[in-house]
C-alpha positions as CSV (number, residue, x, y, z in Angstrom):
1,M,-3.9,-240.5,-46.4
2,R,-4.9,-237.1,-47.2
3,S,-5.2,-236.2,-50.9
4,Y,-4.2,-232.6,-51.8
5,R,-4.2,-233.4,-55.5
6,G,-5.5,-230.4,-57.4
7,M,-4.7,-227.5,-55.2
8,S,-2.2,-224.7,-56.0
9,P,1.1,-224.8,-54.4
10,L,0.3,-222.0,-51.8
11,T,-3.1,-223.4,-51.0
12,T,-1.6,-227.0,-50.5
13,A,1.2,-225.7,-48.0
14,T,-1.2,-224.0,-46.2
15,V,-4.1,-226.6,-45.8
16,A,-1.1,-229.1,-44.8
17,V,0.0,-226.9,-41.9
18,I,-3.7,-226.7,-41.0
19,D,-4.2,-230.4,-41.2
20,R,-1.2,-231.4,-39.0
21,L,-2.2,-229.1,-36.2
22,R,-6.1,-230.4,-36.0
23,V,-7.1,-233.2,-34.3
24,P,-10.0,-234.9,-36.3
25,V,-13.5,-234.6,-34.8
26,E,-13.8,-238.1,-34.7
27,E,-10.7,-238.6,-32.4
28,M,-11.7,-235.9,-30.1
29,D,-12.7,-236.6,-26.4
30,E,-14.8,-234.1,-24.5
31,Q,-12.2,-232.1,-23.3
32,Q,-10.4,-231.6,-26.8
33,R,-13.8,-230.7,-28.0
34,H,-14.3,-228.0,-25.5
35,E,-10.5,-227.0,-25.8
36,A,-11.1,-226.4,-29.8
37,R,-14.3,-224.7,-29.4
38,G,-12.4,-222.0,-27.3
39,S,-9.4,-222.0,-29.6
40,T,-9.1,-219.0,-31.4
41,Y,-6.8,-217.6,-34.4
42,P,-3.9,-215.6,-33.7
43,A,-4.2,-211.9,-35.0
44,R,-0.8,-211.6,-36.0
45,P,1.4,-212.8,-38.5
46,P,2.4,-215.4,-39.8
47,H,-1.1,-216.9,-39.0
48,S,-3.0,-213.6,-40.0
49,W,-1.2,-213.6,-43.6
50,V,-3.7,-216.8,-44.1
51,T,-6.7,-215.8,-42.0
52,G,-6.7,-212.0,-42.4
53,V,-7.6,-210.0,-39.5
54,A,-10.7,-208.0,-38.2
55,D,-11.4,-204.7,-39.8
56,P,-10.4,-201.8,-37.3
57,A,-13.2,-199.7,-39.1
58,V,-15.7,-202.0,-37.7
59,G,-17.1,-201.9,-34.0
60,I,-17.9,-204.9,-32.0
61,T,-20.6,-205.3,-29.4
62,F,-22.6,-208.0,-27.9
63,G,-26.2,-208.7,-26.9
64,T,-28.3,-211.9,-26.5
65,A,-31.4,-213.2,-27.9
66,P,-33.9,-215.5,-26.2
67,A,-34.5,-218.9,-27.0
68,R,-37.9,-220.8,-27.2
69,D,-36.8,-222.7,-23.7
70,G,-35.3,-219.7,-21.8
71,Y,-31.9,-219.7,-22.9
72,E,-30.0,-216.5,-23.7
73,I,-28.2,-216.9,-27.0
74,P,-25.1,-214.9,-27.4
75,L,-24.9,-212.5,-30.3
76,R,-21.6,-210.8,-31.6
77,I,-22.7,-207.7,-33.4
78,Y,-20.6,-205.7,-36.0
79,R,-21.3,-202.3,-37.0
80,P,-19.1,-200.0,-39.3
81,R,-18.0,-197.0,-37.5
82,A,-18.5,-194.8,-40.0
83,I,-22.3,-195.3,-40.0
84,R,-22.5,-195.4,-36.1
85,D,-23.9,-192.3,-35.6
86,V,-25.3,-191.2,-39.0
87,Q,-27.4,-194.0,-40.5
88,D,-30.2,-196.0,-38.8
89,D,-31.6,-197.7,-42.1
90,V,-28.5,-200.0,-43.0
91,P,-29.7,-203.6,-43.6
92,V,-28.6,-206.7,-41.3
93,I,-26.8,-209.7,-42.0
94,V,-27.5,-212.9,-39.7
95,W,-24.2,-214.9,-39.9
96,F,-23.8,-218.4,-38.5
97,H,-20.7,-220.1,-38.1
98,G,-19.5,-223.5,-39.2
99,G,-17.9,-226.1,-37.5
100,G,-20.2,-229.3,-38.1
101,W,-22.7,-228.2,-35.1
102,V,-20.0,-229.5,-33.0
103,L,-17.1,-227.0,-33.1
104,G,-16.4,-223.5,-33.9
105,N,-16.9,-219.9,-32.4
106,V,-17.9,-216.6,-33.3
107,V,-14.5,-215.0,-32.6
108,N,-12.7,-217.0,-35.6
109,Y,-15.2,-215.4,-37.8
110,D,-14.3,-211.6,-37.0
111,P,-12.4,-211.1,-40.1
112,L,-15.1,-212.2,-42.4
113,C,-17.7,-210.6,-40.5
114,T,-16.2,-207.4,-40.2
115,H,-15.4,-207.7,-43.9
116,L,-19.2,-208.2,-44.6
117,A,-20.2,-205.1,-42.5
118,A,-17.6,-202.8,-44.0
119,E,-18.0,-203.7,-47.4
120,V,-21.7,-204.3,-47.6
121,G,-22.4,-201.4,-45.4
122,A,-24.4,-203.6,-43.1
123,V,-24.8,-204.4,-39.1
124,V,-23.9,-208.2,-39.0
125,V,-25.2,-210.4,-36.1
126,S,-23.1,-213.5,-35.6
127,V,-25.1,-216.1,-33.6
128,D,-23.3,-218.2,-30.8
129,Y,-25.8,-221.2,-31.2
130,R,-25.4,-224.2,-28.8
131,L,-23.3,-227.1,-29.6
132,A,-24.1,-230.8,-30.1
133,P,-23.6,-233.5,-28.5
134,E,-24.4,-231.5,-25.5
135,H,-27.1,-229.9,-27.3
136,P,-28.3,-232.2,-30.0
137,A,-30.7,-231.6,-33.1
138,P,-32.8,-229.4,-33.4
139,T,-31.2,-227.3,-30.9
140,A,-29.0,-225.6,-33.1
141,A,-31.9,-225.1,-35.6
142,H,-34.2,-223.7,-32.9
143,D,-31.4,-221.4,-31.7
144,A,-30.6,-220.1,-35.4
145,V,-34.7,-219.7,-36.0
146,D,-35.0,-217.8,-32.4
147,A,-32.2,-215.5,-32.8
148,T,-33.0,-214.6,-36.3
149,T,-36.7,-213.9,-35.5
150,W,-35.7,-211.9,-32.6
151,V,-33.3,-209.6,-34.4
152,A,-35.8,-209.0,-37.2
153,A,-38.1,-207.2,-34.4
154,Q,-35.0,-205.2,-33.3
155,S,-34.5,-202.3,-35.9
156,D,-34.8,-199.9,-33.2
157,V,-32.1,-201.6,-30.8
158,L,-29.5,-202.3,-33.9
159,R,-30.3,-198.9,-35.6
160,A,-30.9,-200.8,-38.7
161,D,-33.5,-201.8,-40.9
162,A,-33.8,-205.4,-39.7
163,H,-36.8,-206.2,-42.2
164,R,-34.2,-206.1,-44.9
165,M,-32.2,-208.8,-43.9
166,A,-29.7,-211.6,-45.3
167,V,-29.1,-215.0,-43.6
168,A,-25.3,-216.5,-44.1
169,G,-23.3,-219.0,-43.0
170,D,-20.6,-221.5,-44.0
171,S,-20.8,-225.3,-43.8
172,A,-22.9,-226.2,-40.8
173,G,-23.6,-222.6,-40.7
174,G,-24.9,-222.4,-44.4
175,N,-27.0,-225.6,-43.3
176,L,-28.7,-223.3,-40.6
177,A,-29.0,-220.2,-42.8
178,A,-31.1,-222.3,-45.4
179,V,-33.0,-223.6,-42.4
180,V,-33.9,-220.2,-41.2
181,A,-34.8,-219.2,-44.5
182,Q,-37.5,-222.0,-45.0
183,V,-38.8,-221.5,-41.6
184,V,-39.4,-217.8,-42.2
185,A,-40.7,-218.2,-45.5
186,S,-43.3,-220.7,-44.2
187,S,-44.1,-218.3,-41.7
188,G,-45.6,-216.0,-44.3
189,A,-42.8,-213.2,-43.4
190,D,-40.7,-211.6,-46.2
191,W,-38.1,-210.0,-44.6
192,I,-35.3,-212.1,-45.4
193,R,-34.0,-210.7,-48.9
194,H,-31.2,-213.0,-49.4
195,Q,-29.6,-216.4,-48.2
196,A,-25.6,-216.7,-48.9
197,L,-24.7,-220.3,-48.4
198,L,-21.0,-221.1,-48.2
199,Y,-20.2,-224.9,-49.1
200,P,-23.6,-225.6,-47.0
201,A,-24.5,-229.5,-45.8
202,T,-28.0,-229.7,-47.1
203,D,-28.6,-233.4,-47.0
204,L,-27.6,-235.6,-43.7
205,T,-28.5,-238.8,-45.5
206,M,-24.9,-238.3,-47.1
207,S,-26.3,-239.2,-50.5
208,S,-24.0,-236.7,-52.4
209,P,-21.6,-238.7,-54.5
210,S,-18.6,-236.4,-53.9
211,I,-18.6,-237.7,-50.3
212,E,-17.1,-240.8,-51.6
213,E,-15.2,-239.0,-54.4
214,H,-13.2,-236.6,-51.9
215,A,-13.6,-239.1,-49.0
216,H,-10.1,-238.3,-47.9
217,A,-9.8,-234.8,-48.8
218,P,-8.0,-232.0,-46.4
219,I,-10.0,-230.2,-43.9
220,L,-12.9,-232.3,-44.1
221,T,-13.2,-236.4,-44.6
222,R,-16.0,-238.8,-44.9
223,D,-15.1,-240.0,-41.5
224,S,-15.4,-236.3,-39.7
225,I,-18.8,-235.8,-41.6
226,L,-20.0,-239.0,-40.0
227,A,-18.7,-238.1,-36.7
228,F,-20.4,-234.6,-36.8
229,R,-23.7,-236.1,-37.9
230,D,-23.6,-238.7,-35.2
231,H,-23.0,-235.9,-32.4
232,Y,-25.6,-233.8,-33.9
233,V,-28.4,-236.2,-34.8
234,P,-28.1,-239.1,-32.3
235,E,-31.1,-240.8,-33.7
236,Q,-31.7,-241.3,-37.3
237,D,-34.0,-238.3,-38.5
238,Y,-31.9,-237.3,-41.4
239,E,-34.5,-236.2,-43.8
240,N,-36.2,-234.0,-41.5
241,P,-36.0,-230.6,-43.3
242,L,-34.8,-228.8,-39.9
243,L,-31.8,-230.9,-40.3
244,S,-31.5,-231.5,-44.2
245,P,-33.0,-228.4,-45.8
246,L,-32.6,-230.2,-49.2
247,F,-36.0,-232.0,-48.2
248,G,-37.9,-228.9,-47.1
249,D,-40.4,-226.9,-49.0
250,L,-38.5,-224.7,-51.4
251,T,-41.1,-222.6,-53.0
252,G,-41.2,-218.7,-52.2
253,L,-37.7,-218.6,-50.7
254,A,-35.3,-215.7,-50.8
255,P,-32.6,-215.4,-54.1
256,A,-29.5,-217.4,-52.9
257,L,-25.8,-217.4,-53.6
258,I,-24.4,-220.8,-53.1
259,Q,-20.5,-221.2,-52.9
260,T,-18.9,-224.8,-53.0
261,A,-15.5,-226.1,-53.1
262,D,-14.5,-228.4,-55.7
263,L,-12.4,-230.4,-53.6
264,D,-14.9,-230.6,-50.9
265,P,-16.6,-234.1,-49.7
266,I,-19.9,-232.0,-49.4
267,R,-19.5,-230.1,-52.8
268,D,-22.6,-231.8,-54.1
269,D,-24.9,-230.8,-51.2
270,G,-24.5,-227.3,-52.3
271,S,-24.8,-228.1,-56.1
272,R,-27.8,-230.2,-55.7
273,Y,-29.5,-227.6,-53.4
274,A,-28.8,-225.1,-56.0
275,V,-30.7,-227.3,-58.7
276,A,-33.5,-227.8,-56.3
277,L,-34.0,-224.3,-55.4
278,R,-34.0,-223.5,-59.2
279,E,-36.7,-226.3,-59.9
280,A,-39.0,-224.6,-57.2
281,G,-38.5,-221.3,-59.0
282,V,-35.8,-219.6,-56.9
283,E,-33.3,-217.1,-58.1
284,V,-29.9,-218.8,-57.5
285,R,-26.3,-217.8,-58.3
286,H,-24.1,-220.9,-57.9
287,T,-20.2,-220.7,-57.9
288,N,-18.0,-223.8,-57.7
289,Y,-14.6,-222.8,-56.8
290,L,-11.8,-224.9,-58.3
291,R,-8.6,-226.2,-56.6
292,V,-9.8,-225.6,-52.9
293,P,-11.2,-227.4,-50.3
294,H,-13.8,-227.3,-47.7
295,G,-13.5,-224.2,-45.5
296,F,-11.5,-222.0,-47.9
297,A,-13.2,-218.8,-46.6
298,S,-11.4,-219.2,-43.5
299,F,-8.1,-219.0,-44.8
300,P,-8.7,-216.5,-47.7
301,R,-5.3,-215.4,-48.5
302,A,-4.2,-218.8,-49.1
303,S,-5.5,-218.8,-52.6
304,A,-7.0,-216.6,-55.3
305,A,-10.3,-218.2,-54.5
306,G,-10.3,-216.1,-51.3
307,S,-10.6,-212.7,-52.9
308,Q,-12.9,-214.1,-55.6
309,H,-15.4,-215.7,-53.1
310,R,-15.5,-212.5,-50.9
311,W,-15.9,-210.3,-53.8
312,E,-19.0,-212.4,-55.1
313,L,-20.2,-212.7,-51.5
314,V,-20.2,-208.8,-51.0
315,S,-21.4,-208.2,-54.4
316,E,-24.6,-210.5,-54.1
317,L,-25.4,-209.5,-50.7
318,R,-25.4,-205.5,-51.9
319,R,-27.4,-206.4,-54.9
320,H,-30.4,-207.7,-52.5
321,L,-29.8,-205.8,-49.7
322,T,-29.3,-202.0,-51.0
C-alpha cells in the first residue's frame, strides 16, 4: 500500500496517476525493461503541464565519447541558441540521468537540461551511460568517468570552457556525479568546480534509516531499491566507492549542492553524504524539500518545490561556474 501522507493535493494527484501507470522494476521482465527505457514523456498537454517541455531557445545536437573498452558512449548536447555563434567561453555541465542504473533515458531530461542550459548559460552534456543488468557495475560508473574526462578535453569541439565544469544528476545519476567528482579529484585534476546531486543514492548497503521510514513511499519503494541494486550489483561489493560514494575519499572535492525529498526512502543517503562532505572540509549546501517524494524534479509543475528546486539549482551552478 503506497503512502501519500504529507504531500500537497496537487502533488498527491500527480504522483498517484504516475504510480498507476508504472510497473515496479521488481515486477518487470526483460521486455518490459527495454520498453520502459524507450518510453518518453509526451511533449503536449496534459502531460507537459506536469513535466514541462524542452526550451525552444536551446539547440540539441549529438555526439559520442570513447569508453575504456572501445564502446562509444552516446551524448546529448544542449547549447543555448543565443550563445551559439557569439561565445566560446561558456561553462559545461555534465548531466547523468536517473533510473536506478537500470531504467531512464536522456530524452526525458530535455525539459530540465534545456532549462539548465538556458538559465545558467552553459553547454549541457547528458551522458547516455550503459544500463544494468546487461551491463552491471561498475560499467555505468566507468562510462560516467570516461565521458566526463573526454568532455573535459573538448573545449574546441564544444566551443566552451570545458575546464569550468559541473557534474550533476538525479538519483542514480546523482550517485554517478558524486563518483565522477571523487575520481577526478583523486587524479589531481581541478576542472570540476561544482557537483549538484539531486536525491542521490550514496550508500548501497542500505543503511539509511529513511529506507525503512518510507519503505512504501510513492515513486520509489524499498522493494524497488533492492531490485535496482540487485540488477546493478549482482555481487556484494556495496562499500566500493565506485558504487557507494559515501565510502570514498571526500577530501578536496568540489563544492556541492545536495537536494533531498522528505518523503523519499533514500532521503538520508543525501543528508548523510552532506554531513560527510562537511566533515571532510567540503563546502556543502543541503536543502531537504518537504511534502514531495523521490523524483520530484521530473514533475516540476506538480508542486511549489519544483520551481524552488530549479531556482536553487540554477543559482548554485551560476555561483560556482560564472
